[in-house]
N, C-alpha and C positions, 0 to 999 in steps of 0.2 A: 036042686043041685046048685043054684048058682051060693045059695047062704051056705053051703058044705064050703065047696070053694074058696071064700076071702077069705073066712079063716085061716081054711087048712096052709094057702096059700103066703097068708100071712105071717102064721110060725114056721114055715117053711122056709122063708126069705129072712126070718130073728135066729133060725138054726144054722143057715150055713153061713152066718157072721161068726159064729165058731169053729174053727177050720181045727186039725191037729197043733200043737204043740211046733211037732217037728218038720212041719210047712213053714210057718210061721217064722220068718226073720231069713227064707233061703231068697237067694238073689239068682237068675240067670245069669252064666256068666260066657262071654264072646271068647278066653282064651285070649283076649290082648295083655290088660296088664294082671296085675293078682288075682286071683280069687276072692270074693269079697267072702264065701263062705266058709275060708277058714278062721283059724281063731287068728287074733292079731299077737305077734312077742314083740313087746317091748324089752329092749335090751338094759338093762341097766347102768345107769350115765355116772360116770363117777368121774369126781372131779382130781386132778394127778395135783398132789398137795405138792409146794414147793421144798425142797431138800434144808432141812434146816443147820443151819451156819455153824448150829451152837455144838453138835452132837461132840465135837472132836474140844470143843473149845470144855466142856461139864467134865467130861472124863479127866484133865489136866488139871482145873478144878479141883475134882475130887483128892486128888496126888498130892494137893498143896496143905499147907497149915493154914485154916483160917486167922490165924493170928499178925499175916505175911503183908508185906506190904505189893507181894506179887498178886496172893488171891483176891484182895481187896479190886487189883486192878483189873487181871479178869474178869472180877465178879461184874466191875464195874460194864466193862464190855459185853458179857452177854445181857446184862440188865436195858445196856443202852440197844441193842440186834433185838432183843423182845421185842420193845420197845416200839423202834420202827418197824418190826412183822406183826405189829398190832395194828399202829394207828394204819400200815396199806389196807387191813382186810376191813378197819371198823368204818361203817359207812353212816353217817345220820343224816338222814332228809333234810333240805335248807328252810321245810315250812314248817317243821318238827322245832325248830332252832327257836329260841326270842329273838326280837327286832334291834337289834343294834341303834342305842341312838344318835342321829344324826350330830354330828359337831356344826358349829353356829356358823364356820366356814366353809361346810358343807354345804348346805341348806340355799334348793333352788327356790327362785322366790317368779 
């Protein structure tokens, strides 16, 4: 009897570890916080884009003659504003830039 009991007991222990998939991952909920058994819903996070100040300028630019001085001046303003916007969004890590050589006047000894 004991020869048969030990292998059957070992098999029962091994099979007990294979619980049904529906019972795995479920937690007892005490009702205080959010139910951990409910699926997690993440809201998409959209960054609010700054309004483009050049929209109206580009509409006016489309009405002007490309050979006129007004067109060139407005185009230059639009390009400057686009450059400012790009420079504000552009980030380069300091460790990615090459080291600047020190001038002899600023060297420490």
